N, C-alpha and C positions, 0 to 999 in steps of 0.2 A: 711559309713562315720565315724563310731566309730574307725576304724583302723588308722585314721589320728589323730595324737596328736594335742592338742590345740596349743601347742607351735609352731608347724610347720605352722599352719594357721596364728599365730601371726607374725611369721617371714615373711610370704608372704603378710601381709597387706600393707606394704609400697609400694610394687610393684603393688598391686591391686589398692591402692588409687591413685597412679601416672599413672595408665593405661599403664604400660609398661610390663605387664606379658603376657604370652601366653594365648590362648583361653582355654586350659585345666586347667591351674592354676586359671583362672578367674572363671570357672565353679565350680572348687573345693572349692574355697573360698566362692562363693555365696551360694553353697549348705550347707556349714558349718554355714554361717550367718543366715540361716533360722532356725537353731536349737540351736544357742548359743547367748543369749542376751548379755552376757559379751563381746563377740567378736564384736557384732554389736556396743556396746557403745564405745569400743576402736577405732573402725573405725571412728565413728562420731567425737570423740576427735582429732583423727589424722587429719581428714579433716579440723577441725576448726583451727588447727595450721598451715596448708599449706597456701602459698600466694594465694590471690584471683585472679583468672585469669580474662581475659576479659578486658572491657573498663576501670575499676578502675585501674588495673595494668598498663595499657597503659598510663593512665593519670598521674599515679604516676611517671612512667619513664619519661614522658614528663616534668613534673615539676622538677624532679631532673636534667634533661638535661638543662632546662631553667636556673635553679640556677647556675649550673656549667658554662654555657655560660655567665651569668651576672657577675659571679666572674672573669672569664677570660677577659671580656670587661673592668671591673674596673681596673684590673691589667695593661691592655694595655693602658687605658687612663692615669693612674698614670705614667707608663713608658714613654709615649710620652710627658706628661707634664713635667716630670723630665728632659727629654732630652732637651726640649725647654728652660726650666729654665737654665740648664747648658750652653746651646748655648748662650742664652742672656747674662748671667753673663760673659762668656768668651769673647763675642763680646764687651761688655761694658768695660771690663778690657782692651782689646786690643786697643779700641778707646782712653781710658784714657791714656794709655801708649804712644800711638802715639801723643796724644795731648801734653803731658808733654815733649816729645822729640822735637816736633815742636816748642813749646813755648821756650824751652831751646835753640834751635838753633837760633830762632829769637832774643831772648834776648841776646845771646852771640855774634852772628855774624851779625845781621841786625839792631838791635835796637840801635840807636845812642844816648847814654846817658852819655858818658864820654867826658869831654872837651879835646880838643887837647892841648897837652903840648906846652907852648910858645916856648920852646927851639927848636922844630922841624919846626916852622913856620918862614920863611924867607921872609921879605918884602923888595922889591927893586923897582927901576925905578919909584918912585913916581913922577908924572908929571901932567901937565895940558893939556887936549885935546883942540882942536880948538874950540869946543862948550862950553868950560869953566868947564867941569866936571873934577874931580880928578881921574886920573888912576894910577894903581899900579900893580906890579907883585907880586904874592904870590906863594911860593913853599913849599910843605911839604917834608922836607929832608928825612924823613924815608920811603917815597914812599907809604904812606897809605892814602886812600881817606877820605875826610870828607863828610858825607852824609846829614848832617843837620847843621843849624846854628841858633843861637838865636840873635835877635837884641834888644839892650837895650840902652835907652838914659836917663841920669840923669838930675837933675834940673840945673846942671852947664852947660848943653849943650854938655856934653861928650857923644859921640855916640860910642857904642861898638858892634862889631860883634864877637860872641863866637861860633866857629865851634865845632861840636861834631862828635864822631865816636863810633862804637860799643865797647863792653868790650874786645872782641877778634877781632881786626881789620884785614881786608883782604888787602894785598898789591895790588897796581895797577900793570897792565901788561904793562903800558906805559913805565916804566923805573925806574931808581933809585929814581927820585923825581917826585911828581905830582905837575905841575906848570901851571899857566894860568894868564891872565890879568883880573883885576876887575876894576870897576868904581863906584864912588859914586858922586851923585849930591848934594853937600853941600848947594847949594842955592835953592833947590827944596822945596817949601813950603808944598806941599802935602806929600813929604817924611818926613818932620819935623812933620807934624800933625799926621801921621800914627804911628810914633815911639816915638816922643818926646813931645807930648802935646803942639805943636806950639812953643816949645823952639828953638832958633837959634842953629844950629850945630856949636860949637866952636872948637871941636877937634874930631878926628876920631881914634879909637883904634881897634886893634885885641886882644880879650881876655879881662879879667877883673882882678881887683885887682892889687897888686903891680907888677905883672909879665906882665902886659898888654904891647902891642907893639904899640907905636905911629906911625900912618900912616901920618896923616895931622893935622895941627893946624892953626887956623885962624891967618893971618899975615905971614904965612910961604911963602917964595919965592920958587916957583916951576918952573923947566925948562919946556919947550915945550915938549910935548910927542913925542917919536920917531915915525918914519914911520911905524914900526912894530906894535906899540901900537895903532896908528891911524887905521891901517888896521884891527886890531883885532876886533874893534867895528863898522866897516863898515857893513851896511845891505847886 
């Protein structure tokens, strides 16, 4: 055994400690260990520095895997949450834009807030029907519909109809002018109570202010309505 140098045994110790050496090398090292306390101490120190095999090592690996899995799970949760937040923000923005567009369309093309200019309203054929009501024909010369009207009666008994249309009006498909017959019952007490606070209707106008159009005034002589006008109001 003295023929084998101590440094040779020292070089073989890692193989011996890891149990990856041949049987002959193992026997050689063990024989030397029996005679050399220094080599035995170095072997013990070497083993102390090696990872502990068995259940503790397995448990450590499991803990490491668990922590890595938890980290990946947190990343996944954050990613999914971020995607949902981005989706919700995008959907909210899209709904808001659509809402603004819809409101803009309604406000410009459907919401009747602009009074019809008096110069485009043509009143004609003011007459009295057989039932005593006042009939007249109205035409909008620019071919644009009036979708809403306001009814106003002042303390003087002046009754006004104020037609309204959208900011950007849409022309009718009927033709150049939108025209039809209308009727007002100037003697109707219910009508007076609804719009005039029980005041007697003394005059009837289209529009308000200085540009209003007179349709009928108390004491006005009216011709009998034409057969066409009478037929218009037949049930």
